[in-house]
C-alpha positions in Angstrom: 23.6 165.3 88.9 27.0 166.0 88.8 29.1 168.1 90.8 33.0 169.5 91.1 34.7 170.0 94.4 38.3 170.1 95.6 39.8 167.9 98.1 43.1 168.5 99.7 44.1 164.9 99.5 47.0 164.4 102.2 48.6 168.0 101.7 52.4 166.5 102.6 55.1 167.6 100.6 57.3 164.8 98.2 60.8 164.5 98.9 63.2 163.2 96.4 66.5 161.4 97.3 68.2 161.6 94.5 70.9 158.8 94.0 73.6 158.0 91.7 72.7 157.0 88.2 71.7 153.7 87.4 72.3 150.7 85.1 70.2 148.7 83.3 70.3 146.1 80.3 67.6 147.1 77.4 67.6 145.6 74.1 71.4 143.7 75.5 72.4 146.9 75.9 73.9 148.6 78.9 71.9 151.9 79.5 72.5 154.4 82.4 69.9 156.1 84.0 69.1 158.7 86.0 68.0 157.3 89.9 66.0 158.7 92.8 65.3 156.2 96.2 62.0 154.1 95.2 61.9 155.3 91.4 59.9 153.5 88.5 60.8 153.2 85.0 59.2 152.3 82.1 62.3 151.7 80.1 60.4 150.3 77.1 59.2 153.9 76.4 62.2 155.8 77.7 64.8 156.1 80.8 63.1 158.6 82.8 62.9 158.0 86.5 59.4 158.3 87.6 57.6 159.2 90.8 54.8 156.8 91.1 51.7 156.9 93.4 48.2 155.2 93.9 45.7 156.7 95.9 42.1 155.4 96.6 39.3 157.6 95.8 35.8 157.5 97.2 33.7 154.9 95.4 31.5 157.9 93.8 34.2 159.8 92.0 33.6 160.9 88.4 36.9 162.3 86.9 40.1 163.3 88.7 42.5 166.3 87.8 46.1 166.4 89.0 48.0 169.2 89.3 51.9 169.7 90.5 53.9 172.4 91.8 57.8 172.6 92.4 59.1 173.6 95.4 62.8 173.2 95.3 65.2 172.0 92.5 68.6 172.1 92.0 71.3 171.4 89.1 72.2 168.7 87.8 76.1 167.7 88.3 78.1 168.2 85.0 78.7 164.2 85.0 74.6 163.7 84.7 73.7 166.4 82.5 74.1 164.4 79.6 71.5 161.4 80.9 68.4 163.7 81.4 67.7 164.8 78.0 64.2 166.3 77.3 61.1 164.8 78.8 58.3 164.8 76.3 55.3 166.4 77.8 53.0 164.1 77.1 54.8 161.9 79.8 55.7 164.6 82.1 52.6 164.3 84.0 50.1 161.5 83.5 47.5 159.9 86.0 44.5 157.6 85.3 41.4 155.4 87.3 42.1 151.9 88.0 39.1 149.7 89.7 39.9 147.2 91.7 37.0 144.5 93.3 35.1 147.9 92.1 37.1 150.3 94.5 38.4 153.5 92.4 42.2 154.1 92.7 44.2 157.0 91.3 47.4 155.7 89.7 49.5 158.9 88.6 53.2 159.5 87.2 55.0 162.3 87.0 58.6 162.8 86.0 60.9 165.0 88.1 62.8 166.9 85.7 62.4 170.5 84.9 64.7 171.5 81.9 68.5 171.8 83.4 66.7 170.9 86.8 66.0 168.0 89.0 62.9 168.3 91.3 64.2 167.8 94.8 60.7 168.5 96.7 56.9 169.4 95.3 53.7 168.7 96.3 50.4 167.7 94.4 47.0 168.7 94.4 43.9 166.8 92.9 40.9 168.1 91.6 38.0 165.5 92.0 34.4 165.4 90.5 31.8 163.6 92.2 28.8 162.3 91.5 26.0 163.6 93.9 26.9 162.1 97.3 27.3 163.3 100.9 30.8 165.4 101.3 31.4 163.5 104.5 31.0 160.1 103.1 33.7 161.2 100.7 35.9 162.8 103.0 35.6 159.8 105.6 36.3 157.3 102.5 39.6 159.3 101.9 40.7 159.3 105.6 40.1 157.5 108.9 38.7 159.4 111.8 41.6 158.1 113.9 44.1 160.0 111.4 44.4 163.0 113.5 43.8 164.3 116.6 43.8 162.1 120.5 41.8 159.1 120.8 41.0 157.4 123.8 39.6 153.6 123.9 37.2 152.1 126.3 35.5 148.9 126.8 32.4 147.7 128.1 30.6 144.4 128.4 27.3 144.5 128.3 24.2 146.5 126.3 23.3 149.8 128.4 24.4 153.1 129.0 27.5 154.2 130.7 28.9 157.4 132.0 31.9 159.3 132.0 32.9 161.9 134.7 35.5 164.2 135.3 37.4 161.7 137.4 37.2 159.1 134.6 38.6 161.9 131.7 41.3 162.9 134.4 42.3 159.3 134.9 42.7 158.5 131.1 45.0 161.2 131.1 43.1 164.2 129.5 43.4 168.1 131.1 39.8 168.3 132.1 40.2 172.0 133.1 41.1 172.7 129.4 38.0 170.4 127.6 35.2 172.0 126.1 31.9 169.7 127.1 30.2 170.4 123.7 33.6 169.0 121.8 33.4 165.7 123.1 32.7 163.0 120.9 32.0 159.1 121.1 32.7 157.2 118.3 31.9 153.1 118.0 30.3 150.4 115.4 28.1 148.7 117.7 29.1 145.5 119.2 28.9 142.5 116.6 31.5 140.7 115.1 32.7 141.8 111.6 30.7 139.9 108.9 32.5 137.1 107.5 31.3 137.4 103.8 32.8 140.5 102.3 29.7 141.2 100.5 27.2 142.0 103.6 27.4 145.7 104.2 29.2 147.3 107.1 30.4 150.8 108.1 33.3 151.8 105.9 34.7 153.5 109.2 34.4 154.5 113.1 30.9 156.0 113.0 30.1 158.7 115.6 27.5 158.0 118.1 24.7 160.6 119.5 25.4 160.8 123.5 24.1 163.0 126.1 26.1 165.5 127.9 25.3 166.9 131.3 26.0 170.1 131.9 27.7 171.1 128.7 26.1 174.2 127.9 28.5 176.6 130.1 31.4 175.2 127.9 33.2 173.8 131.0 33.6 170.2 132.2 32.7 170.8 136.0 32.4 168.5 138.7 28.9 167.1 138.4 29.1 167.0 134.3 28.6 163.6 132.9 29.0 161.8 129.5 26.0 159.1 128.7 26.3 157.0 125.7 24.8 153.9 125.0 27.2 151.0 124.4 26.4 147.2 123.0 28.2 144.0 124.0 30.1 142.1 122.0 27.4 138.9 122.1 24.4 139.7 120.0 21.0 138.7 119.4 18.9 138.1 116.4 15.3 137.1 115.1 15.4 133.9 113.9 12.8 132.8 110.9 10.0 131.9 113.8 10.2 135.5 115.0 12.4 134.1 118.5 15.4 135.2 119.5 19.0 133.6 119.0 22.3 134.4 120.3 25.5 135.1 118.7 28.5 134.3 120.5 31.3 137.0 120.1 34.3 134.3 119.5 36.6 136.8 119.6 36.4 139.2 122.9 34.4 139.1 125.8 34.2 143.6 125.4 33.2 145.6 122.6 35.5 148.9 122.2 34.2 152.5 122.1 36.4 155.7 120.8 36.4 159.0 122.9 37.9 162.1 121.4 37.8 165.7 122.0 36.9 167.6 118.5 37.1 170.9 116.9 33.4 170.8 116.2 30.7 170.3 118.6 29.5 166.2 118.9 26.7 164.8 118.0 23.8 165.0 120.4 20.8 163.0 121.0 17.5 164.7 120.2 14.1 164.4 121.2 11.4 164.8 118.8 7.9 165.0 118.6 6.2 162.6 116.5 2.5 162.5 115.3 1.9 158.8 114.4 -0.9 157.1 115.4 -0.6 153.9 117.3 -2.5 150.6 116.1 -1.1 148.3 118.8 -0.2 148.8 122.2 1.9 146.4 124.5 2.8 146.6 128.5 5.4 143.5 127.9 8.8 142.9 126.9 10.9 139.7 125.8 13.7 139.2 127.9 16.4 136.9 127.0 19.2 135.4 128.2 22.0 132.7 127.8 24.4 130.7 129.2 27.7 129.8 127.2 31.5 129.1 128.8 33.8 128.8 126.0 36.0 126.4 127.1 37.0 123.6 124.6 37.8 123.9 121.5 38.1 120.0 120.3 41.0 118.7 118.3 42.6 122.3 118.6 40.7 123.6 115.0 37.5 125.5 114.1 35.6 128.3 115.3 33.5 126.4 118.1 34.2 126.3 121.8 32.3 124.2 124.2 31.7 124.4 128.3 30.5 121.6 130.8 32.1 118.1 130.3 29.7 115.2 130.4 31.5 111.7 131.0 30.0 110.1 133.8 27.5 111.2 136.1 28.0 115.4 136.3 25.0 117.3 136.6 25.3 121.0 136.4 22.9 123.7 137.8 22.4 127.1 135.5 20.7 129.7 137.1 18.7 132.6 135.3 17.0 135.4 137.4 14.6 137.5 134.9 12.9 140.6 136.7 9.2 141.5 136.9 8.9 138.0 134.8 5.0 137.7 134.1 4.8 134.1 135.5 1.3 132.8 133.7 3.4 133.2 130.3 5.4 130.0 128.9 9.4 130.3 129.2 11.3 129.3 126.3 14.0 127.2 126.7 16.8 126.5 123.8 20.0 124.0 124.1 22.8 122.6 122.0 25.4 120.4 122.7 27.7 117.9 121.1 28.8 114.1 122.0 30.3 111.2 120.6 28.6 108.2 120.6 27.4 105.3 118.5 24.2 105.1 120.4 21.6 107.3 120.8 22.1 109.8 123.9 20.5 113.1 124.4 20.9 116.3 126.9 18.5 116.6 129.9 17.4 119.7 131.5 15.4 119.5 134.1 13.7 122.2 136.5 12.1 121.5 140.1 12.5 117.8 139.3 10.7 117.9 136.1 12.2 117.3 132.6 11.5 121.0 130.8 13.6 119.8 127.7 15.6 116.5 126.0 18.0 117.2 123.3 18.7 114.5 121.2 22.2 114.1 119.9 23.3 112.3 116.5 25.3 109.0 116.1 27.3 110.0 113.1 30.5 109.6 114.8 33.7 108.1 112.8 37.2 108.1 111.9 36.6 111.5 110.1 33.7 112.7 112.1 34.5 113.5 115.7 31.4 114.2 117.4 27.9 115.0 116.2 25.3 117.5 117.5 21.8 118.2 118.9 20.0 121.3 119.1 16.0 121.5 120.5 14.1 123.9 122.3 10.7 123.3 124.5 8.2 125.9 126.7 7.5 125.2 130.2 5.7 127.2 132.9 7.1 128.4 136.4 6.4 129.9 139.3 9.4 130.5 140.5 11.7 133.6 140.5 15.1 132.2 139.7 14.9 129.8 136.9 17.3 127.2 138.1 18.7 124.7 135.0 19.7 121.7 136.1 21.5 119.6 132.8 22.7 116.0 133.1 23.7 113.7 130.0 22.1 110.0 129.7 24.4 107.9 128.0 21.6 105.3 127.2 23.9 102.6 128.4 27.1 103.5 126.3 29.8 104.0 128.7 32.7 105.5 126.6 30.0 108.3 125.3 30.9 111.7 126.1 29.4 115.2 125.7 29.8 118.8 126.2 27.4 121.8 126.6 27.3 124.1 123.8 24.8 126.5 125.2 21.4 127.6 127.2 19.4 130.1 126.2 16.2 131.3 128.1 13.6 133.7 126.8 10.5 135.3 129.0 7.8 137.7 128.9 8.5 140.6 131.6 6.4 143.7 133.0 7.4 146.6 131.0 8.1 147.9 134.3 10.8 150.7 135.6 12.2 149.9 138.9 14.8 152.6 138.9 18.6 152.7 136.8 18.1 151.4 133.1 16.1 149.4 131.4 17.0 148.1 127.9 13.9 146.1 126.2 13.1 144.7 122.6 9.6 143.3 121.5 9.5 141.1 118.3 5.9 140.6 118.6 5.2 144.6 118.0 7.3 144.0 114.6 4.9 144.2 111.1 4.9 146.1 108.1 2.9 149.5 109.1 2.9 149.1 112.8 3.0 151.9 115.4 3.2 150.8 118.6 2.2 152.3 121.6 4.3 151.2 125.0 2.7 151.5 128.2 5.2 151.5 131.2 4.7 150.8 134.7 6.8 152.5 137.2 8.0 151.1 140.6 10.1 154.0 141.8 9.3 157.5 142.9 9.9 159.5 139.9 8.0 162.0 138.3 7.3 161.4 134.5 9.2 164.7 133.8 12.4 162.7 134.8 11.6 159.3 133.0 13.5 159.5 129.6 13.3 157.0 126.9 15.6 156.7 124.0 15.4 154.4 120.8 18.8 152.9 120.3 18.4 150.6 117.6 20.7 152.4 115.6 23.7 153.3 117.4 24.7 156.2 115.0 21.2 157.5 115.3 20.1 157.1 118.7 17.0 159.5 119.5 15.0 160.4 122.5 11.0 159.7 122.7 8.7 161.9 124.5 6.9 160.3 127.8 3.4 161.3 128.3 1.7 162.0 131.2 0.3 158.1 131.4 4.1 157.0 131.2 3.4 155.9 127.5 5.3 156.6 124.2 5.0 155.6 120.6 7.2 154.6 117.7 7.0 152.9 114.4 7.7 149.2 114.6 8.3 148.5 111.0 11.5 146.4 112.4 12.8 145.4 115.8 13.7 148.1 117.9 15.8 148.7 120.9 14.6 151.1 123.8 16.4 152.0 126.9 14.6 153.8 130.0 16.4 155.8 132.3 16.4 158.9 135.0 19.8 160.6 134.0 20.7 159.7 137.3 24.5 158.8 137.8 23.8 156.2 139.8 21.8 154.9 137.0 24.5 154.0 134.7 27.3 151.7 134.1 31.0 152.4 134.1 33.3 151.7 131.2 36.7 150.8 131.2 39.6 152.4 130.1 41.9 150.2 127.8 44.7 152.8 125.9 44.9 156.2 124.3 45.8 155.1 120.9 48.1 156.3 118.1 46.8 157.9 115.0 46.2 155.4 112.3 44.7 156.3 108.7 43.5 152.7 106.9 41.7 154.5 104.3 45.0 156.8 103.7 47.3 153.6 102.9 48.2 152.2 99.3 47.0 148.8 98.9 49.8 146.2 98.4 49.6 145.0 94.7 51.9 141.5 95.8 53.1 140.5 99.0 56.1 138.1 99.5 56.1 135.9 102.3 59.5 134.1 102.8 61.6 132.3 105.3 64.6 134.6 106.3 66.8 132.0 104.2 65.3 133.4 101.0 64.8 136.8 101.8 67.9 137.8 99.5 65.9 135.6 96.6 62.5 137.6 97.3 64.3 140.8 96.9 65.0 140.1 93.5 61.7 138.9 92.9 60.1 142.2 94.4 62.5 144.2 92.4 61.9 142.3 89.0 57.8 143.3 89.3 58.7 146.4 90.1 60.7 146.8 87.0 58.5 144.7 85.2 54.8 146.0 86.2 55.3 149.1 88.0 
């Protein structure tokens, strides 16, 4: 299906700054031509100055029509009349769609000369014909959401629910008395680093996240009103091929960022819906995971890997892990990675209660071009302790010149699905399979009624959903993929506080024209670079 719609593309007027005529050499003859600032020329076809515009189009565009309306014009000075000539009708306004890396761009050219007048001001409109697609997605591709309005950047550091109250809004500089809480919106794209592979899918722009706003019904943000949103840590966890968690350290930032905006329309809200799914699996536990990674040393000042604790003599480091409601008869999985420089076999040793629970052999492939080798290993152990203290040391195996660095330490443990108040964020890999529908049985360790208990599915931050909890403290969800849930009670004290970062200026990356050529030069070569740029403008447009 193909349908047409008109999209108002950046409706600002275009003002032309006319200049004195320029002189060009055409076929070994000097030719004077009309000129305005930033004009283009196709001297092989004609000598008229051209206004040229390149605009990124939605990916699903099918056809484009351009219309130009003259708003202001003025007579040519007498000394320029002989230069204006008669603009051929087939050259006055032309356009085409060009594709760059599969992204469509409109390139249109307009000769701003109208009979005996030169055009001083005009505006253009685009009529776009689309393939069947979501109009909101089309708009997002044409303009960034940050292009208009007031935007407030806030940051978080852990997975979980965060609250924004009246004082927080006031501290950011908002006039709370003028806020309609129904218009409050939160935008964010989750916590992971952007993929390095350009072919990996990612959001094209900031997306709005569903949120909960307490007391918004009256259209006034009052003393006890509250905004609750789900924020993600910048460090993420993924399942490996063995269905175990592997952490991904964000090497650029220890915070993740969200953007608050009071819009013209009501914001997205979390909605709880009934489901009629029949469970085929039940669980009353989840897999908690924690990691320790100190980004302190970047060896040889190169690459993206950073390392932490240093081992050269007899150093030992103790790292503590605390799992709430850990099932102590279930094994704890430990995984570690380290790097070392040694010509003989060495290893990283991890001890718990005086017993070795993990040995990480480290390779010896080092030479003039390979500074260090690495090693990684995992194991499982049983412990009855509430706090798991891991003592880490380096076995140099008699090589006095050997040294090592700890990269990271990961622990994973099965825990009871018990709610102790506050908030509980959890995931369980064993529930994941095609066609699986899992019943999660909660335990309550707080004087709450069932009606006060709230469960949200926060797997997709752009599509957070509420789930019904029955009288037996259970809820049901499809688990054909790994899902993340958060249990809480809508109590102000249950939520973390975000950090206000800054009010940001409007920006419109989607509306920018991409550069076709960028010249980077030292200051002493600036004039030569400008001549080169002018050459490409005239020759290539």
